[in-house]
C-alpha positions as CSV (number, residue, x, y, z in Angstrom):
1,M,5.6,-1.9,-14.4
2,T,2.0,-3.1,-14.6
3,E,-0.6,-0.3,-14.6
4,R,-3.5,-0.8,-12.3
5,P,-7.0,0.2,-13.4
6,V,-8.3,3.6,-12.4
7,A,-10.4,3.4,-9.2
8,D,-14.1,3.4,-9.9
9,F,-15.8,5.3,-7.1
10,S,-19.1,5.5,-9.0
11,A,-19.8,1.8,-8.0
12,K,-21.4,1.8,-4.5
13,P,-20.9,-1.8,-3.2
14,T,-22.5,-3.6,-0.3
15,L,-19.8,-5.2,1.8
16,T,-20.9,-7.9,4.2
17,G,-18.9,-9.1,7.2
18,A,-19.8,-11.3,10.2
19,K,-20.9,-8.3,12.3
20,V,-21.6,-5.5,9.9
21,V,-23.0,-4.7,6.5
22,L,-21.6,-1.6,4.7
23,R,-24.2,-0.4,2.2
24,P,-24.9,2.7,0.2
25,F,-26.7,5.5,2.0
26,T,-30.3,6.6,1.2
27,E,-32.2,9.7,2.1
28,E,-34.1,7.7,4.7
29,D,-30.8,7.3,6.7
30,A,-30.7,11.0,7.4
31,P,-32.7,11.0,10.7
32,T,-30.7,8.2,12.2
33,M,-27.4,9.8,11.1
34,A,-28.6,13.1,12.6
35,E,-29.2,11.3,15.9
36,I,-25.7,9.7,15.7
37,L,-24.1,13.0,14.8
38,R,-25.7,14.7,17.9
39,D,-24.1,12.1,20.3
40,P,-21.7,13.8,22.7
41,E,-19.1,11.1,22.3
42,V,-19.2,11.2,18.5
43,L,-18.9,15.0,18.6
44,L,-15.9,14.8,20.9
45,L,-14.1,12.0,19.1
46,T,-14.6,13.6,15.6
47,G,-13.4,17.0,16.8
48,S,-16.9,18.5,16.3
49,A,-17.7,19.3,19.9
50,G,-19.1,22.8,20.2
51,A,-19.9,23.0,16.5
52,P,-23.4,23.9,15.5
53,P,-25.5,20.8,14.5
54,F,-26.2,20.1,10.9
55,P,-29.7,21.2,9.8
56,D,-32.0,18.2,9.1
57,E,-32.6,19.4,5.5
58,R,-28.8,19.6,4.8
59,L,-28.3,16.1,6.2
60,R,-31.2,14.7,4.1
61,S,-29.6,16.2,1.0
62,W,-26.1,15.0,2.0
63,Y,-27.1,11.4,2.5
64,A,-29.5,11.3,-0.5
65,T,-26.6,12.3,-2.8
66,R,-23.8,10.0,-1.5
67,S,-24.5,7.4,-4.2
68,E,-24.0,10.1,-6.9
69,Q,-20.4,10.9,-5.9
70,T,-17.8,9.7,-8.3
71,D,-14.7,10.7,-6.3
72,R,-15.5,9.2,-2.9
73,L,-17.2,6.3,-1.2
74,D,-19.6,6.8,1.7
75,L,-21.2,3.7,3.1
76,A,-23.7,3.2,6.0
77,V,-22.5,0.8,8.7
78,V,-25.4,-1.5,9.7
79,D,-25.2,-3.8,12.7
80,R,-26.1,-7.3,11.4
81,A,-27.4,-8.4,14.8
82,S,-30.0,-5.7,15.1
83,G,-30.3,-4.4,11.5
84,E,-29.8,-0.9,12.8
85,L,-27.7,1.8,11.1
86,V,-24.9,2.6,13.6
87,G,-22.5,4.8,11.7
88,E,-20.6,5.5,8.5
89,A,-17.3,4.6,6.7
90,V,-15.8,6.9,4.1
91,L,-13.0,6.8,1.6
92,N,-12.5,10.4,0.4
93,E,-9.8,12.9,-0.7
94,W,-9.0,10.6,-3.6
95,D,-5.6,11.3,-5.2
96,E,-5.9,9.5,-8.5
97,R,-2.3,10.0,-9.6
98,N,-0.9,8.6,-6.4
99,R,-3.7,6.0,-5.9
100,S,-4.4,7.1,-2.4
101,C,-7.4,8.1,-0.3
102,S,-8.2,9.3,3.2
103,F,-10.4,7.2,5.4
104,R,-12.7,8.1,8.2
105,T,-15.4,6.3,10.1
106,L,-17.7,6.9,13.1
107,I,-19.8,4.5,15.1
108,G,-22.7,5.8,17.2
109,P,-23.6,4.6,20.7
110,R,-25.7,1.6,19.5
111,G,-22.7,0.1,17.8
112,R,-19.9,0.5,20.2
113,D,-17.7,-2.0,22.1
114,R,-18.6,-5.0,20.0
115,G,-15.9,-5.1,17.3
116,L,-18.1,-3.4,14.7
117,G,-15.6,-0.6,14.2
118,T,-12.7,-3.0,13.6
119,E,-14.6,-5.0,11.1
120,T,-15.8,-1.9,9.4
121,V,-12.2,-0.7,9.0
122,R,-11.2,-4.1,7.6
123,L,-14.1,-4.3,5.1
124,I,-13.7,-0.8,3.6
125,T,-9.9,-0.9,3.6
126,G,-9.9,-4.3,1.9
127,Y,-12.3,-2.9,-0.8
128,G,-10.0,0.1,-1.3
129,F,-7.0,-2.1,-2.0
130,E,-8.5,-5.2,-3.6
131,R,-11.2,-3.6,-5.8
132,L,-10.3,0.1,-6.2
133,G,-6.5,-0.6,-6.7
134,L,-5.4,2.0,-4.1
135,N,-1.8,2.0,-3.0
136,R,-2.2,4.0,0.3
137,I,-5.1,4.7,2.7
138,S,-4.4,7.3,5.4
139,L,-6.3,8.8,8.4
140,S,-5.9,11.0,11.4
141,V,-7.0,10.1,14.9
142,Y,-7.1,12.4,17.9
143,A,-4.9,11.5,20.9
144,F,-8.0,11.0,23.2
145,N,-9.6,8.4,20.8
146,A,-7.7,5.3,22.0
147,R,-10.6,3.0,21.0
148,A,-10.4,4.1,17.3
149,R,-6.6,3.9,17.3
150,R,-6.8,0.3,18.5
151,A,-9.3,-0.6,15.8
152,Y,-7.0,1.0,13.1
153,E,-4.0,-0.8,14.5
154,K,-5.8,-4.2,14.5
155,A,-6.6,-3.6,10.8
156,G,-2.9,-2.9,10.0
157,F,-2.7,0.9,10.1
158,V,0.7,2.2,11.2
159,A,1.4,5.5,13.0
160,E,3.4,7.8,10.7
161,G,3.6,11.0,12.8
162,T,2.0,13.5,15.1
163,E,0.1,16.5,14.2
164,R,0.8,18.7,17.2
165,E,-2.0,20.6,18.7
166,A,-4.3,19.7,15.9
167,L,-7.6,20.3,17.8
168,R,-8.6,23.0,20.3
169,H,-10.5,21.2,23.0
170,E,-11.9,22.9,26.2
171,D,-9.0,24.8,27.7
172,G,-6.2,23.0,25.8
173,W,-4.9,21.4,22.7
174,V,-5.0,17.8,21.5
175,D,-2.5,16.1,19.2
176,A,-3.6,13.8,16.3
177,T,-1.7,10.9,14.9
178,T,-1.5,10.3,11.2
179,M,-1.7,6.6,10.3
180,S,-1.7,4.7,7.0
181,V,-1.6,1.3,5.5
182,L,-0.1,0.4,2.1
183,A,-1.3,-2.1,-0.5
184,R,1.8,-4.2,-0.1
185,E,1.2,-4.4,3.7
186,W,-2.4,-5.2,3.2
187,A,-1.5,-8.0,0.7
188,A,0.7,-9.5,3.4
189,H,-1.7,-9.4,6.3
190,R,-5.2,-8.7,4.9
191,G,-6.1,-6.5,7.9
192,R,-4.9,-8.9,10.6
193,P,-1.2,-8.0,11.2
194,G,-1.0,-9.7,14.6
195,D,-2.4,-13.1,13.4
């Protein structure tokens, strides 16, 4: 069995697609991310509705230190057409022994409904498999977030199961779907399983 190199999360790449550029965060990104993180749809779809907003100083510190992290990859999503920061893409919860990571992304209002999310998923997932040597990337998506689920499916993520009543929302409960894509699946379709 050939050993793969240990993933190097200390390198913070810039990944360029046709519609988006994923680049390392800087402290100057904090005000834009604060605005995105206050968007009602972002709050709903990430399960953060009703939570207190992050203080500006905490956000500045958070985004200023993303490039220092050696066990995760946080990248800013920039719309190539406008040059605007529109969201983030994150590989985190790295399990070195099992060569796996969790994935999450969010796209703010200025980046929606133009395929930026799907391309973001493909770019960072491809980097995870092709450069970091991951075997599995997984995520969880709430049942009311059909747009995100479509983007994940277009990039090759497969539903694995249901997390029942994973989120308290208004007067009820919302399920979440666990999804993943494996290195061997990615090698076969490169994020385009339907092509």
